[in-house]
C-alpha positions in Angstrom: -24.3 9.1 -25.0 -21.1 7.3 -24.1 -21.1 4.4 -21.7 -19.6 5.2 -18.3 -15.8 4.8 -18.5 -15.7 5.3 -22.2 -14.3 8.0 -24.4 -15.4 8.9 -28.0 -12.4 9.7 -30.2 -12.8 12.3 -32.9 -12.4 11.0 -36.4 -9.2 12.1 -38.2 -9.9 15.1 -40.4 -13.4 15.7 -38.8 -12.7 19.4 -38.5 -11.9 19.5 -42.3 -15.0 17.5 -43.4 -17.0 19.1 -46.1 -20.7 19.0 -47.0 -20.3 15.4 -48.4 -19.9 13.8 -45.0 -22.7 15.6 -43.1 -22.7 15.9 -39.4 -20.0 14.1 -37.3 -22.7 12.3 -35.4 -24.2 10.9 -38.6 -20.8 9.3 -39.5 -20.4 7.5 -36.2 -17.7 7.5 -33.6 -15.1 5.3 -32.0 -15.8 4.6 -28.4 -12.8 3.8 -26.2 -13.4 2.0 -22.9 -11.4 3.0 -19.8 -10.3 -0.7 -19.5 -8.4 -0.3 -22.8 -6.3 2.5 -21.4 -5.7 0.4 -18.2 -4.4 -2.5 -20.3 -2.1 -0.2 -22.3 -0.7 1.3 -19.2 0.0 -2.1 -17.6 1.6 -3.3 -20.8 3.9 -0.3 -20.9 5.0 -1.0 -17.3 5.5 -4.7 -18.1 7.6 -3.9 -21.1 9.8 -1.7 -19.0 10.4 -4.4 -16.5 11.1 -7.3 -18.9 13.5 -5.3 -21.0 16.1 -5.2 -18.2 14.7 -1.9 -17.0 14.3 -0.5 -13.5 11.2 -2.5 -12.4 11.5 -5.7 -10.5 9.4 -8.9 -10.3 7.4 -9.5 -7.1 9.0 -12.0 -4.8 6.0 -12.0 -2.4 3.0 -14.2 -3.1 0.7 -11.4 -2.0 1.6 -9.3 -5.0 1.1 -10.2 -8.6 4.0 -9.9 -10.9 1.8 -8.0 -13.3 1.4 -4.3 -12.5 -2.1 -2.9 -11.8 -3.7 0.2 -13.2 -6.9 2.1 -13.0 -8.1 5.1 -15.0 -10.6 7.9 -14.7 -11.8 9.4 -18.0 -13.4 12.8 -18.3 -13.9 13.6 -21.9 -10.5 13.5 -23.6 -8.6 13.7 -20.3 -7.4 10.7 -18.4 -6.0 10.3 -14.8 -4.1 7.1 -14.2 -3.2 5.3 -11.1 -0.5 2.5 -11.4 0.7 0.1 -8.8 4.2 -1.4 -9.4 7.2 -3.0 -7.8 10.7 -1.8 -8.3 14.2 -3.2 -8.1 16.2 -2.2 -5.1 18.4 -0.2 -4.9 17.2 2.3 -7.4 16.7 6.1 -7.3 12.9 6.0 -6.8 12.2 9.6 -7.8 14.1 9.3 -11.2 12.6 5.8 -11.8 9.1 6.9 -11.3 9.5 10.1 -13.4 10.9 8.0 -16.3 8.0 5.5 -15.9 5.5 8.3 -15.7 6.9 9.9 -18.9 6.9 6.6 -20.8 3.3 5.7 -19.8 2.0 9.2 -20.7 3.8 9.1 -24.1 2.6 5.6 -25.1 -1.0 6.0 -23.9 -1.3 9.3 -25.8 0.3 7.9 -28.9 -2.0 4.8 -29.0 -5.3 6.3 -27.9 -5.2 10.0 -28.5 -6.3 10.6 -24.9 -4.6 13.4 -23.0 -3.0 11.9 -19.9 -2.9 14.7 -17.3 -1.9 12.9 -14.1 -0.3 9.6 -13.3 -0.1 8.4 -9.7 2.5 5.7 -9.1 2.3 3.6 -6.0 5.4 1.4 -5.3 3.9 -1.6 -3.6 7.2 -3.5 -3.0 10.9 -3.4 -3.6 12.9 -6.4 -4.8 16.6 -6.9 -4.3 16.7 -9.4 -7.2 19.1 -11.7 -5.3 18.3 -14.4 -2.8 20.7 -14.1 0.0 19.3 -17.1 2.0 18.5 -14.9 5.0 22.0 -13.6 5.3 23.0 -9.9 5.0 25.1 -8.8 2.2 27.9 -6.4 3.0 28.5 -3.6 0.5 
């Protein structure tokens, strides 16, 4: 039985195993905690923001500069919820779709877990420039 919030990964080649290896349960399994998937997702978002990408860094003290993520695992299927900040102005729909695609790709590559849904919550927007309280005319 897996601990709650954990996922047992199938061993590579398990379906091709012959008589020599016996039952899959006898060989053991790799258990992946949900917290690992959360860390991978937050790292992917952080990598996008530090590489001159489309995400900003939080100017407000109430928000951490590090994105937040939570995951729900059901077998080999994950549902992620990510809280981020973004630079303004940016086309939010395109930015979130690109981020969603990047998170799904990397989490699946690194864990083998099928990510079916990623909810992205934009907590704040950052202009990236301090105007000293003055408006900037475009």
